[in-house]
N, C-alpha and C positions, 0 to 999 in steps of 0.2 A: 503494499498499499503506500510506504514510504516513497519508494520510485514514481509511482504514478502522479502522487502529491507534487513531488520537486518537479517534474515534467509538465505539468498541467497548464496546458496554453488553452486562455479560453479564447476560439475563433470567435464566436459569435459578437461579443462585445468590439471586437476590432474591425469585423467586418461592416458592421452599424458605423462605429468611425470611418472606414474609409470611403462607402458608399456615401457620406453626406461631405466630406470634402474631397475634391478632384484632385487627383496626384499625390492624396494622403497615402502614405504607408505605415501601420502600426504592427507593432511586434508585442503579442500580449505575452505578459509577466504574472503568474500567481503573486499575490500577497505572501503564499505561504503559511506554513503552520509548524509549532514547535514540535514536531515528530515526539521526542523525548519523553513531553508532557505527559503524553498518554499512553506510554510505553510499560507502566505500572498497573493500567485498568487489568479487571478480569476479562477474559475470553467473553464473549458473548452467549449467554445461555439461552437456546432456543425454547426450551423448556417453559420457562418463564412467560412468554409470549407478550412481551412488554415493550410496546412501540412508545420511542421518544421523537418531539417535535420540540425544536431551540429557534426563538426566533421570535419578531416583531408580531403581535395579533393585530394588525392591521387587513385592510378588505384586498389585499393585492399579494398577499400570501396566502390566500386560498386555504385557512385554516377549517373555514367552514366545509370543504369537500373532504377534509380528513374527516371530520364527524360525521359527517354523512356517510361517507367509506365504513367505519367502526358500525355505525347502526345496522350495516346490512351485514355485517359479521354476525354469525348465530353466538348468539348470548355463552353456551353453552361451551364455547372454544375459550374460554377464559384468556381474550384477548383485550388488554388494558392500555392505555394512551396517558402518558405523563407529559402536559404541555409546559414548557419552560418562557415563559418571556411575558410582555404588557404590550398595552397598546389599545389603539383606540377602540377595537373592538370585543374588549376584554369581558366586558358584562355580558356582550351579545354573545359572545361564544357561549359564554357558562349558560344564559337564559337556554340557546339555541339546545347544547347537552341534556340538559331536562325534558325540554321538547320533543327529544329525539329518544329517551328513556335510556341514555346511555350515562346519566350522570356518576353512577354507581361504578360505571367501568374508566373514567376521566378525572385525570388530578390538575388539575390549574395549580401549578406552582409559583406563577408571577417570576418575578423576577429575581434572579440567584446571584451569590458571589461565584466568582471563577472556579473557588473550591466544591462548592455546593453544585455547581453545573457539571462540574468534573464526575461529581459522585453519581449524579444523576444518568450521566454519559455510560458511567460504569455499570448502573444498575440495569440498561437496557438490554432486548436483546437485539431490535432493529431499528435504524433511525428512518425517517418518514419527512421529505420535503415535498409538500405538495404547491409550492409556490410557482406560476408561470412567469417569473420577470427575474430570475435570478440571472444578474450578470457574474457572479465569481461564488457565492454561496459559505463563506469562512464555515457555518455552521455544518453544513455536506462534509466539507473537509476534513473538520475537526472530529465529526464522526468517523470517516475513513481512516484516518490517522487513529482511532479508537479500536481499528478492528470491525466496526459495526457494518452489518450489510446494509445497504439501502435500498428504499422505494423511494422514485422521486417522478415527479411530472416529468414527460417527454417536450421538455419546453427548453428554449434559451442556454443558458450553459450547462443545465443540469446533466444531456447527454452525455457533455464530453468528458465528465467524470463518470457518471452512472454506465457502465456497460452489461448489458442484458445478458442473465447468466453467471457473470465475472464477478461483480462485487453486489449485484443487489438487480431489482428489475426496475425498468420506466413501465409509466402509466399513462394513458391518454389525459391528458389537459383538462381539469375540471368534469372528470368521470369518474364520480364516487364508486360507480359500480365496478368498472375497471379498477380501481384501486382498491377494494374489498375482496377482489379476486386476486390480487397480487398481494395482499395480506393473507388470505386463507392460502393459498401456494407457498407463501417461503415458511410457513408455519408447519406445512405439511410435508416439507422436503425431508428425505432420510437424513439423520445427524452429519453424515459423512458431507455430503454437499451442500448443507447449512454452512459448516465449519469452511469449507470451501469458499464460499462467497465471504468471509471476514478476512480470507485470508487472499481475495483478490485484488 
């Protein structure tokens, strides 16, 4: 994973800049992640079936898509979600979780210190990024550094980070149904295949 992180090239952002200015050439370079900071975290435990989202809780992050997807995952599969972050949609998302009947499967942790966020990452099985506007997604890079399989929207920079079947899965943007399928699929994988995703 560390090699991928060091070599990650965010082509989409560079292409957007180049198309807006004639003759402009852009070399995309990742902001990078301190990989060593994540090296002491435990391996992701598939059996815990614990999803993690880290980021702003604003509409463009599409966390509501993640909640709608979780509502489609059968409750008897015991999949839970930890949401770390705050934003303009915080109270609306808490209300939505209640309306969807998944409030007992979602924990809204709010803003956390770096050490507490690292602990949440260590407790998670899979990292999910539903946003369709990520030009880099440092949260996804950090989850990759922690060896977490990723489920991400197939949009913007995320397909440059997440390679289907190698380190996670991509889902159709804004499709709770497709995201729900990917969530169930990743937890239904044989343990060996799940472990390979965490090393991808």
